[in-house]
FIVO-833563 format. One record per residue (C-alpha): residue number from 1; residue in one letter; chain; x, y, z. Coordinates in steps of 0.02 Angstrom, whole numbers. Layout:
+-----+------+-------+--------+--------+--------+
!  nr ! rest ! kette !   east !  north !     up !
+-----+------+-------+--------+--------+--------+
! NUM !    A !     A !      X !      Y !      Z !
...
+-----+------+-------+--------+--------+--------+
END
This chain:
+-----+------+-------+--------+--------+--------+
!  nr ! rest ! kette !   east !  north !     up !
+-----+------+-------+--------+--------+--------+
!   1 !    M !     A !   4621 !   5622 !   5246 !
!   2 !    P !     A !   4598 !   5623 !   5445 !
!   3 !    E !     A !   4749 !   5604 !   5532 !
!   4 !    V !     A !   4798 !   5558 !   5711 !
!   5 !    R !     A !   4973 !   5599 !   5793 !
!   6 !    F !     A !   5049 !   5575 !   5958 !
!   7 !    N !     A !   5179 !   5620 !   6024 !
!   8 !    A !     A !   5268 !   5545 !   6156 !
!   9 !    D !     A !   5466 !   5496 !   6229 !
!  10 !    T !     A !   5437 !   5330 !   6314 !
!  11 !    H !     A !   5333 !   5195 !   6267 !
!  12 !    P !     A !   5226 !   5205 !   6412 !
!  13 !    E !     A !   5202 !   5365 !   6376 !
!  14 !    L !     A !   5130 !   5327 !   6195 !
!  15 !    V !     A !   5012 !   5184 !   6271 !
!  16 !    R !     A !   4934 !   5311 !   6385 !
!  17 !    Q !     A !   4901 !   5443 !   6263 !
!  18 !    V !     A !   4825 !   5302 !   6151 !
!  19 !    T !     A !   4721 !   5223 !   6264 !
!  20 !    V !     A !   4656 !   5398 !   6310 !
!  21 !    W !     A !   4614 !   5424 !   6150 !
!  22 !    L !     A !   4535 !   5268 !   6115 !
!  23 !    E !     A !   4432 !   5259 !   6275 !
!  24 !    S !     A !   4380 !   5437 !   6233 !
!  25 !    T !     A !   4292 !   5365 !   6066 !
!  26 !    D !     A !   4216 !   5200 !   6162 !
!  27 !    S !     A !   4043 !   5244 !   6123 !
!  28 !    E !     A !   4049 !   5281 !   5950 !
!  29 !    R !     A !   4145 !   5135 !   5930 !
!  30 !    T !     A !   4058 !   4938 !   5846 !
!  31 !    A !     A !   4162 !   4805 !   5884 !
!  32 !    V !     A !   4227 !   4788 !   5702 !
!  33 !    D !     A !   4301 !   4971 !   5723 !
!  34 !    I !     A !   4413 !   4903 !   5878 !
!  35 !    V !     A !   4474 !   4731 !   5781 !
!  36 !    E !     A !   4507 !   4858 !   5621 !
!  37 !    G !     A !   4587 !   5004 !   5726 !
!  38 !    S !     A !   4678 !   4889 !   5830 !
!  39 !    A !     A !   4749 !   4799 !   5665 !
!  40 !    E !     A !   4809 !   4973 !   5595 !
!  41 !    L !     A !   4888 !   5007 !   5735 !
!  42 !    T !     A !   5002 !   4863 !   5766 !
!  43 !    K !     A !   5042 !   4881 !   5566 !
!  44 !    D !     A !   5108 !   5063 !   5623 !
!  45 !    A !     A !   5207 !   4997 !   5769 !
!  46 !    L !     A !   5289 !   4879 !   5643 !
!  47 !    R !     A !   5328 !   4987 !   5522 !
!  48 !    I !     A !   5410 !   5121 !   5643 !
!  49 !    V !     A !   5508 !   4957 !   5740 !
!  50 !    A !     A !   5579 !   4935 !   5554 !
!  51 !    S !     A !   5634 !   5111 !   5511 !
!  52 !    A !     A !   5689 !   5147 !   5689 !
!  53 !    A !     A !   5839 !   5015 !   5619 !
!  54 !    P !     A !   5984 !   5097 !   5545 !
!  55 !    A !     A !   5983 !   5126 !   5360 !
!  56 !    P !     A !   6079 !   4961 !   5304 !
!  57 !    I !     A !   5973 !   4875 !   5413 !
!  58 !    A !     A !   5812 !   4937 !   5385 !
!  59 !    D !     A !   5826 !   4953 !   5220 !
!  60 !    S !     A !   5888 !   4758 !   5199 !
!  61 !    E !     A !   5763 !   4640 !   5101 !
!  62 !    L !     A !   5750 !   4517 !   5264 !
!  63 !    V !     A !   5677 !   4697 !   5372 !
!  64 !    K !     A !   5550 !   4718 !   5210 !
!  65 !    R !     A !   5519 !   4535 !   5197 !
!  66 !    L !     A !   5470 !   4536 !   5392 !
!  67 !    T !     A !   5379 !   4686 !   5389 !
!  68 !    E !     A !   5268 !   4639 !   5269 !
!  69 !    L !     A !   5233 !   4446 !   5348 !
!  70 !    G !     A !   5189 !   4560 !   5506 !
!  71 !    H !     A !   5070 !   4647 !   5413 !
!  72 !    R !     A !   4991 !   4491 !   5342 !
!  73 !    S !     A !   5009 !   4400 !   5507 !
!  74 !    V !     A !   4891 !   4547 !   5584 !
!  75 !    D !     A !   4788 !   4564 !   5415 !
!  76 !    A !     A !   4732 !   4370 !   5454 !
!  77 !    Q !     A !   4732 !   4401 !   5625 !
!  78 !    R !     A !   4601 !   4536 !   5591 !
!  79 !    D !     A !   4496 !   4428 !   5487 !
!  80 !    A !     A !   4487 !   4301 !   5577 !
!  81 !    T !     A !   4421 !   4396 !   5715 !
!  82 !    L !     A !   4295 !   4469 !   5639 !
!  83 !    A !     A !   4241 !   4285 !   5565 !
!  84 !    G !     A !   4235 !   4238 !   5746 !
!  85 !    L !     A !   4117 !   4400 !   5770 !
!  86 !    D !     A !   4002 !   4330 !   5625 !
!  87 !    A !     A !   4010 !   4147 !   5682 !
!  88 !    L !     A !   3973 !   4197 !   5849 !
!  89 !    A !     A !   3833 !   4317 !   5811 !
!  90 !    Q !     A !   3758 !   4173 !   5698 !
!  91 !    V !     A !   3778 !   4028 !   5839 !
!  92 !    T !     A !   3689 !   4130 !   5974 !
!  93 !    D !     A !   3549 !   4189 !   5857 !
!  94 !    G !     A !   3609 !   4386 !   5913 !
!  95 !    T !     A !   3579 !   4375 !   6090 !
!  96 !    L !     A !   3763 !   4389 !   6129 !
!  97 !    V !     A !   3835 !   4481 !   5965 !
!  98 !    K !     A !   3705 !   4549 !   5831 !
!  99 !    K !     A !   3770 !   4587 !   5642 !
! 100 !    V !     A !   3678 !   4740 !   5622 !
! 101 !    S !     A !   3726 !   4819 !   5450 !
! 102 !    E !     A !   3836 !   4762 !   5337 !
! 103 !    E !     A !   3948 !   4893 !   5203 !
! 104 !    G !     A !   4060 !   4788 !   5036 !
! 105 !    A !     A !   4193 !   4668 !   5174 !
! 106 !    K !     A !   4130 !   4757 !   5327 !
! 107 !    A !     A !   4009 !   4731 !   5456 !
! 108 !    A !     A !   3949 !   4810 !   5613 !
! 109 !    Y !     A !   3900 !   4726 !   5756 !
! 110 !    E !     A !   3781 !   4767 !   5921 !
! 111 !    M !     A !   3857 !   4668 !   6071 !
! 112 !    N !     A !   3785 !   4641 !   6242 !
! 113 !    S !     A !   3848 !   4786 !   6343 !
! 114 !    K !     A !   3912 !   4651 !   6456 !
! 115 !    V !     A !   4026 !   4571 !   6333 !
! 116 !    A !     A !   4076 !   4719 !   6252 !
! 117 !    K !     A !   4146 !   4803 !   6414 !
! 118 !    Q !     A !   4245 !   4638 !   6442 !
! 119 !    L !     A !   4299 !   4636 !   6247 !
! 120 !    L !     A !   4373 !   4809 !   6242 !
! 121 !    K !     A !   4469 !   4768 !   6421 !
! 122 !    S !     A !   4541 !   4617 !   6336 !
! 123 !    L !     A !   4584 !   4721 !   6185 !
! 124 !    L !     A !   4653 !   4877 !   6307 !
! 125 !    G !     A !   4753 !   4753 !   6391 !
! 126 !    G !     A !   4660 !   4817 !   6559 !
+-----+------+-------+--------+--------+--------+
END
């Protein structure tokens, strides 16, 4: 199983490392990859925050339930975003985005380069 690790002393340094890594793979990633990767990154951040609390708090049912709720929320947002891409592809007859392949519940999209750049910019906070 492939694994990516980042090591940073501060949050801004970690964000910079993740941003550099994400930008290095721009040409290889589809919109679906970006949406799913962002969701997984957010869920990992929730796990890190929950585990950083002192043991009695980190092990509490409240923190476990809040983390679980956060994961469900991220999954719902991911699913809604992917459904939005699919709807946009259908409504625009593929002029803005076009579904180019399907593998089970996952779909890849080919996107107009201008739209793709704007989407990346908004996802990466730039």
